[in-house]
C-alpha positions as CSV (number, residue, x, y, z in Angstrom):
1,M,7.8,-9.9,6.0
2,Y,4.3,-11.4,6.2
3,A,2.1,-10.8,2.9
4,I,-1.7,-11.2,2.6
5,E,-2.9,-11.1,-1.1
6,F,-6.7,-11.3,-2.1
7,E,-9.2,-10.1,-4.5
8,T,-12.3,-8.1,-3.8
9,D,-14.9,-6.1,-5.2
10,I,-14.9,-2.6,-3.8
11,T,-18.3,-1.6,-2.6
12,D,-17.7,0.3,0.4
13,R,-15.0,2.9,1.7
14,F,-13.5,-0.1,3.8
15,I,-12.0,-3.4,2.8
16,E,-12.0,-6.2,5.4
17,I,-8.9,-8.0,6.1
18,K,-9.7,-11.4,7.2
19,D,-6.9,-12.1,9.5
20,Y,-6.9,-8.8,11.2
21,E,-5.5,-10.2,14.5
22,K,-2.3,-11.1,13.0
23,V,-1.5,-7.7,11.6
24,A,-3.4,-5.4,14.0
25,N,-1.3,-2.6,15.5
26,R,1.5,-2.7,13.1
27,H,2.4,-0.4,10.0
28,A,1.4,-1.8,6.7
29,K,1.7,-0.7,2.9
30,I,-1.4,-1.1,1.2
31,I,-1.6,-1.3,-2.6
32,V,-4.7,-1.2,-4.7
33,L,-4.4,-2.7,-8.3
34,V,-7.6,-2.3,-10.9
35,K,-7.4,-3.5,-14.1
36,E,-9.5,-0.4,-15.8
37,P,-7.7,2.9,-15.9
38,L,-9.4,5.4,-13.5
39,I,-11.0,8.1,-15.2
40,D,-12.0,11.5,-13.8
41,K,-15.7,12.0,-14.7
42,Q,-15.5,15.7,-13.2
43,N,-13.1,17.1,-15.6
44,K,-15.3,18.0,-18.7
45,E,-12.3,18.9,-20.9
46,D,-11.0,15.3,-20.8
47,D,-14.6,14.1,-21.7
48,F,-14.7,16.6,-24.7
49,I,-11.1,15.6,-25.8
50,D,-12.0,11.9,-25.6
51,S,-15.4,12.4,-27.7
52,L,-13.5,14.1,-30.3
53,L,-10.8,11.2,-30.6
54,K,-13.7,8.6,-30.5
55,K,-15.8,10.6,-33.2
56,P,-13.8,13.4,-35.1
57,R,-15.6,16.1,-36.3
58,H,-15.2,17.3,-39.6
59,I,-14.8,21.0,-41.0
60,M,-17.2,22.0,-43.7
61,P,-15.5,23.8,-46.6
62,N,-17.9,26.9,-46.2
63,Q,-17.0,27.0,-42.5
64,K,-16.2,30.3,-41.2
65,F,-13.9,30.9,-38.6
66,L,-13.3,34.0,-36.3
67,T,-10.5,36.7,-36.7
68,R,-8.0,36.8,-33.7
69,E,-9.9,40.1,-33.0
70,E,-13.3,38.8,-32.9
71,A,-12.1,35.9,-30.7
72,N,-10.6,38.3,-28.3
73,E,-13.5,40.6,-28.1
74,R,-15.2,40.9,-24.5
């Protein structure tokens, strides 16, 4: 087995392999490891939950809640 390990900043869709000729036309398994967790910013529900965890909102004592019927009205 021949292994290549290197670190790079990913700035484009393609990553250059310096010794390309040694591995050309062969099957390879590629693993990308990043230190920071990947967060999908498109999912608004995750952002809302994340914001609640960082800054909880307190319910005021005089807060009025909807009844089940009011909540399910269309």
